[in-house]
C-alpha positions in Angstrom: -16.4 -31.6 -14.0 -16.5 -28.5 -12.0 -19.9 -27.5 -10.6 -21.4 -24.1 -10.2 -24.8 -23.8 -8.7 -25.7 -27.3 -9.6 -24.6 -27.0 -13.4 -21.5 -28.1 -14.9 -19.4 -25.2 -16.0 -19.3 -26.6 -19.4 -22.9 -26.9 -19.7 -23.3 -23.3 -18.5 -20.6 -22.0 -21.0 -22.6 -23.8 -23.9 -25.9 -22.3 -22.8 -24.4 -18.9 -22.5 -22.7 -19.0 -25.8 -25.5 -20.7 -27.8 -27.6 -17.6 -28.2 -25.7 -16.5 -31.2 -25.8 -19.9 -32.9 -28.6 -19.2 -35.3 -26.9 -15.9 -36.7 -23.6 -17.8 -37.0 -25.1 -20.7 -39.0 -27.5 -18.8 -41.3 -27.1 -17.2 -44.7 -30.4 -15.4 -44.3 -29.7 -12.6 -41.9 -33.0 -10.7 -42.7 -35.0 -13.9 -41.7 -33.0 -14.2 -38.6 -33.6 -10.6 -37.6 -37.3 -11.2 -37.9 -36.9 -14.5 -35.7 -34.8 -12.5 -33.2 -37.6 -9.8 -32.8 -40.3 -12.5 -32.6 -38.4 -14.2 -29.9 -37.9 -11.1 -28.0 -41.4 -10.3 -28.1 -42.4 -13.7 -26.8 -39.9 -13.6 -24.1 -41.1 -10.3 -22.9 -44.5 -12.1 -22.1 -43.0 -14.9 -20.2 -41.8 -15.1 -16.7 -38.0 -15.1 -16.0 -36.4 -18.5 -15.7 -32.9 -19.8 -15.2 -32.9 -22.3 -18.1 -33.1 -20.7 -21.5 -36.1 -21.7 -23.6 -34.2 -23.6 -26.4 -34.8 -27.0 -28.1 -31.7 -28.5 -29.7 -32.1 -31.0 -32.4 -29.5 -32.8 -34.5 -30.2 -34.5 -37.9 -27.4 -36.4 -39.6 -29.1 -36.5 -42.9 -29.3 -33.7 -45.4 -31.7 -32.8 -46.5 -33.8 -33.4 -43.4 -36.2 -36.2 -43.9 -39.9 -35.4 -44.1 -40.6 -37.5 -41.0 -38.1 -35.6 -39.0 -39.3 -32.2 -40.3 -42.8 -33.3 -39.3 -41.7 -34.0 -35.7 -39.7 -30.9 -35.7 -42.9 -28.8 -36.8 -44.9 -30.3 -33.8 -42.2 -29.4 -31.4 -42.3 -25.9 -32.8 -46.0 -25.6 -32.7 -46.4 -27.1 -29.2 -43.4 -25.1 -27.7 -44.0 -21.7 -29.5 -42.2 -20.0 -26.7 -38.9 -21.9 -27.3 -36.3 -21.2 -29.9 -35.7 -24.4 -31.9 -32.3 -25.1 -33.5 -31.6 -27.8 -35.6 -28.0 -28.8 -36.5 -26.6 -30.8 -39.3 -23.5 -33.0 -39.0 -20.9 -30.2 -39.6 -22.6 -27.8 -37.1 -22.8 -30.4 -34.4 -19.2 -31.3 -34.8 -18.4 -27.6 -34.8 -20.1 -27.1 -31.5 -18.0 -30.0 -29.9 -15.0 -28.6 -31.4 -15.5 -25.1 -30.2 -16.7 -25.9 -26.7 -15.2 -29.3 -26.0 -12.1 -29.8 -28.1 -10.8 -32.4 -25.8 -13.8 -34.6 -26.6 -13.6 -34.1 -30.4 -11.8 -37.4 -31.0 -14.4 -39.2 -28.9 -17.3 -37.6 -30.7 -15.8 -38.5 -34.2 -15.5 -42.2 -33.1 -19.1 -42.6 -32.1 -21.8 -43.9 -34.4 -24.5 -41.4 -35.6 -26.9 -43.0 -33.1 -24.6 -42.5 -30.1 -23.7 -39.0 -31.2 -27.5 -38.1 -30.8 -27.1 -38.4 -27.1 -23.6 -36.8 -26.8 
């Protein structure tokens, strides 16, 4: 991997392009508009930092099991200043396909447990 200021270029590309993920994956744009406004207000109160305040989570089961949702809710509560994104199987594969097409075959060959850490 090519590194730029200590971060792989691929990771930097993913971080830069992830900001629009919610809007691309929701059918509820009014809700997303409210979330965007809330997030901008929160970010305006926080000091600048190089790493975006985002929590990414993947859940392979649809609908999301109650125990997973309970953990997710604690992360949201304890990290209110972060944007939390939960991806389902199709969304996670779509991210790999878009940003890392050369790794899609490897991703598809992994077990769900191994994909969690991909």
